[in-house]
Backbone bond lengths (Angstrom), bond angles and torsions (degrees), N, CA, C in turn:
res aa  C-N    CA-C-N  psi(-1)  N-CA   C-N-CA  omega(-1)  CA-C   N-CA-C  phi
1 M - - - 1.456 - - 1.526 108.84 -
2 A 1.304 114.30 142.79 1.458 119.85 -178.43 1.535 110.98 -71.17
3 N 1.323 115.19 145.12 1.456 120.45 179.08 1.521 112.29 -103.84
4 L 1.309 116.69 -36.65 1.457 120.60 -178.25 1.528 110.69 -75.97
5 S 1.310 115.74 145.11 1.461 119.21 -179.61 1.521 111.56 -65.36
6 S 1.327 116.89 -34.05 1.468 119.37 178.93 1.529 110.80 -68.10
7 S 1.335 116.80 -34.58 1.466 120.41 176.92 1.519 110.89 -67.90
8 K 1.331 116.17 -39.17 1.458 119.79 177.74 1.517 110.69 -64.29
9 K 1.324 115.59 -40.54 1.465 120.18 178.27 1.521 110.22 -64.08
10 D 1.329 116.81 -41.21 1.460 120.94 179.68 1.529 110.82 -62.61
11 I 1.327 116.66 -38.55 1.465 120.51 177.67 1.526 110.22 -64.22
12 R 1.334 116.43 -42.20 1.467 119.82 178.48 1.530 110.71 -62.87
13 K 1.331 115.65 -44.22 1.462 119.88 -179.32 1.518 111.81 -62.71
14 S 1.330 116.50 -44.70 1.459 119.64 -177.73 1.528 110.80 -67.90
15 R 1.324 117.74 -35.65 1.462 120.82 177.03 1.524 110.28 -64.95
16 R 1.343 116.11 -42.08 1.464 120.71 179.15 1.529 110.28 -63.50
17 R 1.331 116.60 -44.56 1.465 120.52 178.97 1.530 111.09 -63.26
18 H 1.330 115.84 -40.86 1.460 120.44 179.59 1.524 110.84 -60.10
19 D 1.321 116.89 -43.64 1.461 121.36 179.67 1.522 111.36 -64.45
20 Q 1.334 116.38 -42.31 1.462 119.79 179.35 1.527 111.21 -66.04
21 N 1.327 116.50 -41.99 1.465 120.24 179.47 1.522 111.07 -64.77
22 A 1.325 117.05 -40.28 1.461 120.52 178.85 1.524 110.53 -62.54
23 Q 1.314 116.35 -38.99 1.457 120.94 178.73 1.533 110.84 -64.25
24 Q 1.320 116.13 -42.35 1.464 119.76 179.94 1.527 111.61 -67.60
25 R 1.339 117.11 -40.06 1.467 120.12 177.47 1.522 110.81 -64.24
26 A 1.321 116.68 -38.26 1.460 120.59 177.86 1.527 110.22 -64.04
27 R 1.324 116.76 -38.32 1.463 120.25 177.65 1.528 110.68 -61.88
28 L 1.326 117.07 -40.64 1.458 120.51 178.03 1.532 111.04 -63.70
29 R 1.327 116.90 -43.81 1.470 120.16 179.10 1.525 110.76 -64.02
30 T 1.327 116.87 -38.71 1.460 121.01 179.79 1.526 110.49 -64.38
31 F 1.329 116.46 -43.66 1.463 119.67 177.52 1.521 110.97 -60.99
32 D 1.326 116.74 -42.25 1.458 121.43 -179.80 1.528 110.05 -59.97
33 K 1.322 116.71 -48.32 1.462 120.90 -179.99 1.525 111.39 -63.70
34 K 1.327 116.07 -38.83 1.460 120.54 -178.90 1.530 110.23 -63.35
35 I 1.319 117.02 -45.42 1.464 120.94 -178.80 1.517 110.29 -65.86
36 R 1.338 116.87 -44.97 1.469 119.90 179.12 1.530 111.24 -62.04
37 G 1.322 116.46 -37.52 1.455 119.89 177.33 1.521 112.22 -65.48
38 L 1.319 116.20 -42.20 1.469 120.06 177.80 1.519 111.37 -63.75
39 V 1.323 116.83 -37.56 1.465 120.51 179.64 1.519 110.27 -66.16
40 T 1.324 117.52 -43.72 1.466 119.59 -179.83 1.526 111.85 -66.82
41 E 1.342 116.76 -29.52 1.463 120.35 176.59 1.524 111.82 -78.37
42 G 1.310 117.03 -12.48 1.453 120.79 179.34 1.513 114.08 88.18
43 K 1.307 118.14 12.51 1.471 122.26 -179.86 1.533 108.60 -92.61
44 L 1.321 115.51 74.37 1.458 120.35 -173.00 1.522 112.94 -71.26
45 D 1.315 118.12 -32.95 1.467 120.01 179.16 1.524 111.07 -65.26
46 E 1.332 115.88 -43.77 1.470 119.25 177.90 1.523 110.37 -67.12
47 A 1.327 116.47 -36.24 1.470 120.69 178.71 1.529 110.21 -64.30
48 R 1.320 116.60 -38.52 1.471 120.26 179.00 1.530 111.60 -63.45
49 T 1.329 116.63 -44.49 1.464 119.29 179.78 1.527 110.91 -66.45
50 A 1.336 116.73 -38.97 1.464 119.86 176.78 1.526 110.42 -66.65
51 F 1.322 116.87 -33.91 1.464 121.15 179.50 1.527 111.16 -65.34
52 R 1.327 117.32 -37.83 1.465 120.18 178.03 1.528 110.98 -61.31
53 E 1.314 116.03 -42.77 1.459 120.16 178.45 1.530 110.90 -68.78
54 Y 1.326 116.32 -38.09 1.467 122.47 178.53 1.524 110.94 -61.09
55 T 1.330 117.16 -40.91 1.463 119.73 -178.89 1.524 111.32 -65.86
56 T 1.332 117.04 -36.29 1.467 117.90 178.29 1.523 110.85 -66.70
57 Y 1.341 116.90 -39.50 1.467 119.69 176.89 1.520 110.92 -64.32
58 L 1.339 116.48 -40.42 1.463 119.55 179.29 1.522 111.20 -64.36
59 D 1.314 116.43 -44.27 1.468 119.52 179.54 1.526 110.77 -61.15
60 R 1.320 116.55 -43.15 1.457 120.63 179.31 1.527 110.75 -64.06
61 A 1.332 116.76 -41.18 1.468 120.61 179.16 1.523 110.51 -65.17
62 G 1.331 116.99 -35.93 1.461 120.30 177.34 1.515 112.27 -69.18
63 R 1.316 117.05 -38.62 1.468 120.21 178.69 1.523 111.77 -67.55
64 K 1.326 116.36 -36.73 1.466 120.23 -177.00 1.524 112.76 -88.68
65 N 1.323 117.51 7.06 1.462 123.38 -179.86 1.525 112.89 60.92
66 L 1.306 116.59 28.47 1.454 120.58 172.05 1.526 108.21 -70.56
67 I 1.322 115.23 -43.46 1.456 122.73 168.57 1.522 105.97 -129.40
68 H 1.313 116.32 163.53 1.458 119.56 179.61 1.523 109.19 -67.67
69 H 1.309 117.40 143.90 1.461 120.34 -175.83 1.523 112.02 -63.21
70 R 1.316 117.36 -30.46 1.467 118.95 177.03 1.522 111.54 -73.87
71 Q 1.318 116.83 -30.91 1.455 119.74 174.61 1.528 109.75 -65.29
72 A 1.314 116.58 -38.96 1.462 120.50 177.23 1.530 109.75 -61.78
73 D 1.321 116.70 -44.51 1.468 120.64 178.39 1.523 111.09 -62.43
74 R 1.326 116.55 -41.66 1.458 121.08 -179.31 1.526 110.87 -64.83
75 R 1.318 116.72 -42.40 1.466 119.68 179.15 1.520 111.38 -63.24
76 K 1.337 116.02 -42.57 1.469 119.86 178.12 1.519 110.57 -61.88
77 S 1.314 116.39 -44.46 1.452 121.36 -178.03 1.525 111.56 -62.23
78 R 1.309 116.37 -44.59 1.464 119.91 -178.67 1.523 111.88 -68.12
79 M 1.317 116.82 -37.21 1.459 119.49 178.57 1.526 110.45 -69.60
80 E 1.329 116.26 -40.04 1.463 120.26 177.02 1.522 110.66 -62.29
81 A 1.325 117.23 -40.43 1.460 121.25 178.46 1.523 110.66 -63.87
82 L 1.325 117.39 -39.37 1.460 121.30 177.72 1.524 111.02 -63.04
83 L 1.335 116.30 -45.41 1.463 120.37 179.02 1.525 111.29 -64.01
84 H 1.318 115.88 -41.35 1.464 120.51 -179.44 1.530 110.85 -65.62
85 K 1.330 116.33 -40.15 1.464 121.56 179.68 1.525 110.60 -63.54
86 Q 1.335 116.13 -42.62 1.457 120.18 179.65 1.522 111.53 -68.21
87 K 1.328 116.07 -34.20 1.458 120.18 179.65 1.524 110.19 -66.64
88 K 1.331 116.80 -39.62 1.466 120.88 179.23 1.522 111.76 -66.37
89 S 1.331 116.51 -41.17 1.457 120.10 -176.78 1.535 112.30 -74.49
90 A 1.349 116.14 -22.11 1.474 119.35 -177.90 1.502 112.02 -84.13
């Protein structure tokens, strides 16, 4: 356990940041599942609108180093490919 007050404060800050980051990562996973679910149900228009919102969250997460910016690009690319594939088959 930390003895210095500054160390205790640092522990509090890092715990708070960890909780906020976990919440944001969970939001990204939820969006991913939501879009994939809409695609499997065949609701491509709703999936497209959800995808637009998902991309803004991904870009923000990449800028804030929540996830690596290239990972954000990769996730967007793969989701776009999934939507495009479903659009062609429909």
